[in-house]
C-alpha positions as a printed NumPy array, in Angstrom:
array([[ 42.406,  11.874, -81.311],
       [ 45.077,  11.7  , -78.623],
       [ 43.846,  14.919, -76.992],
       [ 40.261,  13.603, -76.694],
       [ 41.53 ,  10.471, -74.907],
       [ 43.333,  12.667, -72.398],
       [ 40.15 ,  14.619, -71.698],
       [ 38.178,  11.397, -71.396],
       [ 40.692,  10.105, -68.843],
       [ 40.458,  13.345, -66.841],
       [ 36.636,  13.251, -66.894],
       [ 36.599,   9.599, -65.77 ],
       [ 39.05 ,  10.355, -62.962],
       [ 37.027,  13.351, -61.756],
       [ 33.787,  11.333, -61.884],
       [ 35.383,   8.576, -59.802],
       [ 36.616,  11.059, -57.191],
       [ 33.212,  12.762, -57.07 ],
       [ 31.308,   9.486, -56.696],
       [ 33.671,   8.298, -53.984],
       [ 33.297,  11.544, -52.045],
       [ 29.504,  11.441, -52.298],
       [ 29.219,   7.765, -51.375],
       [ 27.35 ,   6.511, -48.325],
       [ 30.238,   4.375, -47.035],
       [ 30.918,   6.257, -43.8  ],
       [ 33.053,   5.021, -40.953],
       [ 33.632,   5.825, -37.317],
       [ 36.699,   5.608, -35.146],
       [ 36.846,   4.993, -31.413],
       [ 40.446,   5.105, -30.187],
       [ 41.989,   3.177, -27.283],
       [ 45.609,   2.764, -26.216],
       [ 47.469,  -0.332, -25.072],
       [ 51.126,   0.18 , -24.296],
       [ 52.769,   1.629, -27.389],
       [ 49.794,   0.694, -29.595],
       [ 47.052,   3.042, -30.728],
       [ 43.969,   0.963, -31.51 ],
       [ 41.153,   2.475, -33.588],
       [ 37.829,   0.803, -34.268],
       [ 36.005,   1.433, -37.537],
       [ 32.499,   0.135, -38.182],
       [ 30.705,  -0.582, -41.428],
       [ 27.975,   0.468, -41.74 ],
       [ 28.093,   3.627, -39.708],
       [ 26.289,   3.784, -37.383],
       [ 25.959,   0.07 , -36.706],
       [ 22.572,  -1.562, -37.302],
       [ 20.801,  -4.644, -36.153],
       [ 22.074,  -7.511, -38.288],
       [ 25.423,  -8.007, -40.026],
       [ 28.112,  -5.363, -39.333],
       [ 31.819,  -5.282, -40.088],
       [ 34.315,  -4.272, -37.421],
       [ 37.826,  -3.176, -38.425],
       [ 40.546,  -2.624, -35.862],
       [ 43.446,  -0.415, -36.986],
       [ 46.566,  -1.137, -34.9  ],
       [ 49.326,   1.445, -35.065],
       [ 52.531,   1.451, -33.037],
       [ 55.152,   4.104, -32.498],
       [ 57.636,   2.143, -34.628],
       [ 55.327,   2.2  , -37.7  ],
       [ 55.634,  -1.456, -38.577],
       [ 53.102,  -4.236, -38.802],
       [ 52.204,  -5.998, -35.553],
       [ 53.526,  -9.436, -36.595],
       [ 52.302, -12.195, -34.348],
       [ 49.373, -10.171, -33.012],
       [ 46.117, -12.094, -32.575],
       [ 42.802, -10.284, -32.154],
       [ 39.442, -11.743, -31.148],
       [ 36.   , -10.114, -31.048],
       [ 32.667, -10.75 , -29.367],
       [ 29.556,  -8.658, -28.796],
       [ 28.65 , -10.042, -25.379],
       [ 30.675, -11.368, -22.429],
       [ 28.763, -14.649, -22.808],
       [ 29.674, -15.13 , -26.503],
       [ 32.608, -17.187, -27.746],
       [ 35.649, -15.261, -28.97 ],
       [ 35.848, -15.065, -32.779],
       [ 39.232, -14.389, -34.383],
       [ 39.55 , -11.244, -36.479],
       [ 41.488, -11.707, -39.687],
       [ 44.448,  -9.528, -40.681],
       [ 43.767,  -7.625, -43.876],
       [ 46.759,  -8.527, -46.014],
       [ 49.94 ,  -6.792, -44.921],
       [ 48.091,  -3.803, -43.476],
       [ 47.575,  -2.903, -39.83 ],
       [ 43.853,  -3.779, -40.034],
       [ 42.106,  -6.749, -38.433],
       [ 38.528,  -7.297, -39.66 ],
       [ 35.525,  -9.43 , -38.853],
       [ 31.812,  -9.295, -39.528],
       [ 29.527, -10.002, -36.575],
       [ 25.76 , -10.071, -36.199],
       [ 24.282,  -7.47 , -33.842],
       [ 21.173,  -9.109, -32.392],
       [ 20.137,  -6.628, -29.72 ],
       [ 19.492,  -2.903, -29.845],
       [ 22.502,  -1.188, -31.489],
       [ 22.068,   1.703, -29.05 ],
       [ 23.247,  -0.659, -26.27 ],
       [ 26.003,  -2.461, -28.203],
       [ 29.561,  -3.007, -27.047],
       [ 32.421,  -4.715, -28.839],
       [ 34.716,  -6.786, -26.64 ],
       [ 38.243,  -7.188, -28.004],
       [ 40.904,  -9.612, -26.785],
       [ 44.453,  -8.933, -28.016],
       [ 47.465, -11.234, -27.74 ],
       [ 50.885,  -9.987, -28.763],
       [ 53.833, -12.254, -27.989],
       [ 53.668, -12.826, -24.206],
       [ 51.279,  -9.934, -23.518],
       [ 47.49 ,  -9.832, -23.659],
       [ 44.696,  -7.43 , -22.861],
       [ 40.939,  -7.011, -23.113],
       [ 39.338,  -3.807, -24.373],
       [ 35.692,  -2.761, -24.529],
       [ 34.462,  -0.37 , -27.221],
       [ 31.147,   1.275, -26.358],
       [ 29.316,   1.398, -29.699],
       [ 26.359,   3.245, -28.172],
       [ 28.463,   6.412, -28.385],
       [ 28.207,   6.404, -32.183],
       [ 26.058,   9.297, -33.395],
       [ 22.707,   8.113, -34.708],
       [ 21.441,   9.301, -38.071]])
């Protein structure tokens, strides 16, 4: 009986890995640099579509610790209000869902970053995402 449970566990684990690998949850990274920080943008879905999309910013510094005190804001147009991205737990990810109203082929994500006394604005050209 014990041996069959072991095989069942192995089969379940392999099925999970296979389903995860074959899933349609793709992502895309555009990388920018600001000082010591490497900033990567991931979109869900990939490529972005008209309607609701999630934008995840991965912030990684040379010292490999969380960017405590960092504030990140997003908008899809220079005329829009800034919307704060939320940190994802204790990870280096800041996420926010926004609604793409125009043609995704022309979309840009504007990012405003504040970290202690420093701040910057970055623009991620989403039109460079490969289209399926």
